N, C-alpha and C positions, 0 to 999 in steps of 0.2 A: 441163408434164404431171403426175399427183396420186399421191401417194405415198399410201399407209396403211398404218400401222406395224398391224404389229398386238400382241395382249398377249405372243405367247412374244416378240415382239423385246422388245420394254420388257423383260420380265426378264429375258434374258441378257444385254443396257446395262445393266440393271442388275446382278447379279453379275458381270457384268468392273468394274464403275465402283468396285466394292465390294472384288474384291479385288486390280485395282492399287492403290487407296487406303487396301491392312491394310499394305504394308510403309513410309508414310507414317503410319498410323496406327505401324505399335511402333517408331519413328525414330519419334518425339513421346514416345512412353512408355522410349523409352530417353533422352531427351535428358534428359527431364524426371527419370527415379529419375540423374540425375544434379545434377541443377544443384537437385532443389528441399535437395537434402540442402546443399550451397550459399548457397544463398538464406536457408536457415536458420537456419544454424551464421553469414551476415553484420547476422543480423537482430538476431542472438541476442551478437556479436560490438555492435554497434551498443547496443541496450540496455547494458550495461552497462556500455560509453562516455558515454554518457548520468548510468545513477546515478552513476558518476567524474568528470564533471564538473559533477555537480548539490555534487557531497561536499567538490567542491575547491572550489565557488561555497559553499559553507558552510563549510567553512574559512578562507578567506578572507573572509568577515563575520567570523571569529569573531577571527581576526588585525587589521581595519579597529576593529574594535573593542577591545577592550587597547590598540592600539598608537594610542587616543584617553582610554582610562585611564592609561597611561601618562605621557598626553604633560600630561596635565594634572595630572593627579604631580608632573614632571618642572618644571610652572609654579608648582605649588603654591608646594614644594622654592626655588627660584629667588628663588619671590620672599617666604621664608622667609630667607634664609638673603642674602638684601642684605639685609634689615631685622636680621638678626641683627650682618654688615659696622657697618650704620646710629652700631648701639646699640652698637656692639665698638669704634666707631673716635668714637664721645662718652666713651662711660667713660675709657678711654683719655686720651682731653685734662683730662678731667673727675680723674685715678690724679696727671696732669702735672701741675696746678692746683696740687691737693693737697699736694707734695712739692715742686712750689716757697716751699710759704706755709708750712711746717713745717723746712724746709730754713733758711724767710730767717725761720720763730721759733726754731727752734735759734742762733741767728748771733745773736739778740736776747738768750738766753736767755746763753751764752757771753757774750758783749759784756757782758757783766749780770754776770756771776760775776765775770768778771775787773775789771770798776767795784766790788764791792766787798769781794775779794782785795785791789784794796790804796791803799782807804782799810782796810779790818785793819791792814794792811800799814803804816800810814802815820803814825801816835803819834805829834805834840810832844813 
């Protein structure tokens, strides 16, 4: 059996289909109305987090550079302290030697004075 559908039947089916689809379209519009603002808020939140992350990375890079600078300064100051400690040790040794020589000279001077005093006191 062959069926021929008329123009009126097609228009009726289309109207029926549109009527059936109307609640679906309304539901989609309601879902879109609810989810669109949420999605926009989430996109804005992710953008803010990305910006914060970039700022944190920049801050971390600055801190790393500052830490490197401080480490270099510490190395230079440590070398300077070690050099000064070495110089101080050498200076202390030299002072100790000078003090020993001075004390030896004082002892000889006293002995010489004592000898001179005893020579003057001795008169035949």
